[in-house]
C-alpha positions in Angstrom: 98.5 100.1 132.8 96.3 103.1 133.5 97.0 104.4 129.8 96.6 101.0 128.5 93.0 101.0 130.2 92.2 104.3 128.9 92.3 103.8 125.5 88.9 103.9 123.8 87.6 105.5 126.8 89.4 108.9 127.5 89.7 111.3 124.3 92.3 110.7 122.0 93.7 114.5 123.3 93.7 113.4 126.7 95.6 110.5 126.1 98.2 112.7 124.3 98.8 114.9 126.8 98.7 112.0 129.5 101.6 110.2 127.4 103.7 113.1 127.4 103.8 113.2 131.1 104.4 109.6 131.4 107.6 110.0 128.9 108.6 112.8 130.7 108.3 111.3 133.7 109.8 107.8 132.5 113.3 110.2 131.4 113.2 111.7 134.6 113.9 107.8 135.9 116.2 106.9 133.3 114.5 104.7 131.8 114.9 105.8 128.0 118.8 104.7 128.9 120.1 101.1 128.4 120.2 99.3 131.8 123.9 97.9 130.4 125.2 101.8 130.5 124.2 102.1 134.2 125.8 98.6 135.5 122.0 97.5 136.2 121.3 93.6 136.5 120.1 91.6 133.3 116.7 91.0 134.9 116.1 95.0 135.5 117.9 95.9 132.3 115.4 93.5 130.4 112.7 94.7 132.3 113.4 98.5 131.5 113.5 97.9 128.0 110.3 96.7 127.6 108.5 99.2 129.5 110.6 102.0 127.8 109.4 100.4 124.0 105.9 99.6 125.0 105.5 103.5 125.8 107.2 104.3 122.4 104.6 101.7 120.4 101.7 103.2 122.3 103.3 106.9 121.9 103.2 106.1 117.6 99.6 104.9 117.9 98.8 107.9 120.0 100.7 109.9 117.1 99.0 107.9 114.3 95.5 109.1 115.7 96.4 113.0 116.4 98.4 113.1 112.9 101.5 114.4 115.0 104.8 112.8 114.9 106.5 112.4 118.4 109.7 114.1 119.1 110.4 111.2 121.4 111.0 108.8 118.5 113.9 110.4 117.1 115.7 111.5 120.6 118.8 110.7 121.7 117.8 107.7 123.9 119.9 104.6 123.6 117.7 101.9 125.2 118.4 98.3 123.2 115.4 96.0 122.4 114.2 93.6 124.9 115.5 90.1 124.2 113.6 87.6 122.7 113.4 85.5 125.2 110.8 83.6 127.7 110.1 85.2 131.3 111.3 82.0 133.0 114.7 82.7 131.5 115.0 85.8 133.8 115.7 85.7 137.8 116.6 88.7 140.0 119.9 87.7 141.2 121.3 86.3 137.9 124.9 88.2 136.9 124.6 87.6 132.9 122.0 88.0 130.1 120.5 85.0 128.9 121.0 83.6 125.8 118.4 84.8 123.1 116.0 82.1 121.8 115.8 81.4 118.0 112.0 81.3 116.8 108.9 82.8 118.7 108.7 83.5 122.1 105.6 84.8 124.4 107.6 88.3 123.9 107.3 87.8 120.0 104.5 90.0 119.2 105.3 93.0 121.1 109.0 92.6 119.8 107.7 92.9 116.2 106.3 96.1 116.4 109.3 97.2 118.6 111.6 96.3 115.7 109.7 98.0 113.3 110.0 101.1 115.0 113.9 100.6 115.9 114.5 99.8 112.1 112.9 103.0 111.2 114.9 105.0 113.8 118.2 103.5 112.5 117.2 103.6 108.8 116.4 107.7 109.2 119.5 108.1 111.6 121.5 106.4 108.5 120.5 109.4 106.1 120.5 112.0 108.4 117.0 112.6 108.1 114.0 112.7 110.3 111.6 109.7 111.3 108.2 111.2 110.6 104.5 109.4 110.4 104.4 110.9 107.2 107.5 109.7 105.3 105.2 107.6 102.6 103.9 110.4 101.1 106.8 112.9 102.1 107.8 114.5 98.7 111.4 115.0 99.5 112.2 111.7 100.4 113.7 109.9 97.1 111.1 106.6 96.3 114.4 104.7 95.9 115.1 105.2 99.8 110.8 104.8 100.5 111.2 101.2 98.6 114.4 100.4 100.2 112.7 101.0 103.3 109.8 99.0 102.5 111.9 96.2 101.4 114.2 96.1 104.6 111.4 95.6 106.9 109.5 93.0 104.6 112.8 90.9 104.7 113.9 91.5 108.5 109.9 90.4 109.4 110.4 87.5 107.3 113.5 86.5 108.6 113.2 87.4 112.0 109.6 86.5 112.8 107.2 85.3 110.1 109.2 82.5 109.0 108.7 81.0 112.6 105.1 81.5 112.8 102.9 78.2 113.6 99.6 78.2 111.8 98.2 76.8 114.7 99.0 79.0 117.3 96.6 82.0 117.6 99.7 84.4 118.7 101.7 83.4 115.7 98.6 83.8 113.6 97.6 87.2 114.7 101.5 88.1 114.0 101.7 86.9 110.6 98.3 88.9 109.6 99.4 92.2 111.5 103.2 92.3 109.8 101.8 91.4 106.8 98.5 94.2 107.2 101.5 96.7 107.7 103.7 95.9 105.0 100.5 96.6 102.7 99.4 99.8 104.6 103.2 100.9 104.0 103.0 99.9 100.0 99.6 101.4 99.7 100.6 104.9 101.2 103.8 105.0 98.7 101.7 104.3 95.8 98.8 106.7 96.3 101.1 109.8 97.0 100.4 111.8 94.2 102.4 115.3 93.2 99.8 118.7 92.5 98.1 117.8 88.9 100.0 114.2 88.5 98.1 111.5 86.7 98.5 107.9 88.0 100.6 105.4 85.4 98.3 102.4 85.0 101.5 100.1 86.2 100.9 102.1 89.7 97.1 101.8 89.9 97.4 98.1 89.3 99.9 97.8 91.9 98.1 100.0 94.3 94.5 97.9 93.0 96.4 94.9 94.1 97.9 96.0 97.3 94.3 97.2 98.2 92.6 94.0 97.7 95.9 91.6 99.9 95.1 94.5 102.6 91.3 93.9 102.8 91.5 90.0 102.4 94.3 90.1 105.5 91.4 91.9 107.2 88.7 89.2 106.5 90.9 86.6 107.7 91.8 88.0 110.5 87.9 88.7 111.6 87.0 85.3 110.3 90.0 82.9 111.1 88.1 80.8 114.0 91.4 80.2 116.1 92.1 83.9 116.4 88.6 84.4 117.7 89.7 85.4 121.2 91.6 88.1 120.0 88.9 89.7 117.8 88.5 92.9 121.0 92.0 93.5 119.5 91.1 93.2 116.0 88.1 95.3 115.8 90.2 98.3 116.7 92.2 98.4 113.1 90.4 98.7 109.7 92.4 99.4 106.4 90.1 102.7 105.3 92.6 103.6 102.7 92.3 100.0 100.7 88.5 100.4 101.2 88.9 103.4 99.3 90.9 102.2 96.8 88.9 99.1 96.0 86.0 101.6 95.6 87.2 103.9 93.4 88.8 100.9 91.0 85.1 99.7 91.2 83.3 102.4 89.8 86.2 103.2 87.0 87.0 99.5 85.9 85.2 98.7 82.3 86.1 94.7 82.8 82.5 93.4 84.1 84.5 90.0 85.6 87.2 92.4 87.9 84.2 94.6 88.6 82.5 92.0 90.0 85.3 90.1 91.5 85.7 93.9 93.3 81.8 93.9 94.7 82.5 90.7 95.8 85.4 91.4 97.9 83.3 94.3 99.7 80.6 92.5 100.7 82.6 89.8 102.4 84.6 93.1 103.7 81.3 93.9 105.3 80.4 90.5 106.2 83.6 90.5 108.5 83.3 93.9 110.0 79.6 93.8 110.9 80.5 97.2 113.0 80.7 98.9 109.4 77.1 98.9 109.7 77.0 101.0 112.9 77.5 104.3 111.3 76.3 106.8 114.2 79.9 105.7 115.9 82.1 106.6 113.6 82.1 109.5 110.7 84.1 107.3 108.6 81.9 104.5 108.6 79.3 106.9 107.5 80.9 108.3 104.7 81.8 105.2 103.2 78.4 103.7 103.4 77.8 107.1 101.3 80.5 106.4 98.9 79.5 102.4 98.6 75.9 103.7 97.8 77.5 106.1 95.1 79.4 103.5 94.0 77.2 100.9 93.5 74.6 103.5 91.9 77.4 104.2 89.0 77.9 100.4 88.6 74.0 100.5 87.7 74.4 103.4 85.0 76.8 101.9 83.7 75.9 99.9 80.2 76.1 96.3 80.3 76.0 93.3 77.9 73.8 91.6 80.1 71.2 92.5 82.6 71.5 95.2 84.9 73.8 93.7 88.1 71.7 92.7 91.0 71.8 95.3 93.9 74.1 93.5 96.4 73.0 92.8 99.7 75.5 94.4 102.1 74.2 97.6 99.9 70.5 97.1 100.8 71.6 97.2 104.0 73.6 100.1 104.3 70.9 102.0 102.3 68.3 101.0 105.3 71.0 102.3 107.8 71.8 105.8 106.0 67.8 105.9 106.2 67.1 105.3 109.6 69.8 108.0 110.1 68.1 110.6 108.1 64.7 109.6 110.0 66.1 109.9 113.2 68.1 113.3 112.5 64.4 114.6 110.9 62.7 113.6 113.8 65.2 115.2 116.1 65.4 118.8 114.3 61.9 119.5 115.6 62.6 123.3 116.3 65.0 124.0 113.1 66.6 127.6 112.7 64.1 129.7 110.8 66.9 131.0 108.7 68.1 127.4 108.2 66.7 125.3 105.5 67.7 121.8 106.2 67.9 119.1 103.2 68.0 115.4 105.2 68.0 114.0 102.2 71.6 115.3 101.1 73.1 114.7 104.2 72.4 111.0 104.5 72.0 110.1 100.6 70.0 106.8 100.1 70.4 104.9 96.5 68.1 106.9 95.0 69.5 110.6 95.5 73.0 109.2 95.7 75.0 111.5 93.3 77.0 109.0 91.0 80.6 107.8 91.9 83.0 110.6 90.5 86.1 110.5 92.8 89.7 109.1 91.9 93.0 108.7 93.9 94.3 112.6 93.8 90.6 113.5 94.8 91.0 111.8 98.1 91.4 113.3 101.4 93.6 110.8 102.8 94.0 112.4 106.4 90.0 111.9 106.9 90.5 108.4 106.6 93.5 108.7 109.3 91.4 110.6 111.7 89.6 109.2 114.6 85.9 108.6 114.1 
């Protein structure tokens, strides 16, 4: 409970260190061993499974934030997945484990995340490989193996969880959007990974753009669907930065006016749904994204068009004002600059007028930056 309450309050480095202590002590208590091998009761076994897998899920999330693959994920532990049951199915003195329920339960949202981790563990053990966070971009892992794993995950999610989702139940809607977004993210990471000096084929580029658009649509739905509004505290912590960058690249390089218009309308809806993207000072990725938007908009204005010059979208105007505000604040705070350093605030916080035309392609992107914590 303490480690989960610390999310957003403690630094990522502190959380990572605390997580290491928790995992080592959990292993000392034997939580990593399944209760059926230790002769424990069904209730105690289930309790231990839920605790261990939640720790693995949280450890994986911290690993993503720090960019370090957790060694625990591929360690030799045997705790099985929790059962798909309700809490009422368990009682202290029961002699046998309850039968799993068909369909979804109150445990299903957590269980789906555990299942995804378990399937990746099983897959890499089957090919005698090592589970790494960056397996989607790992050059030594064949493309066919990556596609096979993603297909297995998608098929399994559809069979075990998504086919049972009820559109009038908030948690099940959240589960569906979250699972679909996960598959999109995995596909994206395999598609935009290029070898040095490799050019992206047209077919691959189209798949990447399609997956990026779908990912952003899921994000918009998760923010605008009224039934999951009470879960915005959870939804706001996740944003598909990679998809946003991919769409900005395509919007700048696409020559078809109708497709360009479609992409800019999508970007407008993304910013409308994610109002926190305007709070540039809270996350450096938001500021960099704003700079890319201004550059992409300028590139669009500079392109020859059979019609009149396209009107600047409202969200771009708002972003320009936010960036200009940061520039003014920085200028006011730098009242005693070093005599040996000349600062040009207009280049640190570019406005639409001085924005550099967009000149970025997929092989130029530092994807690690967008995975970091602001």
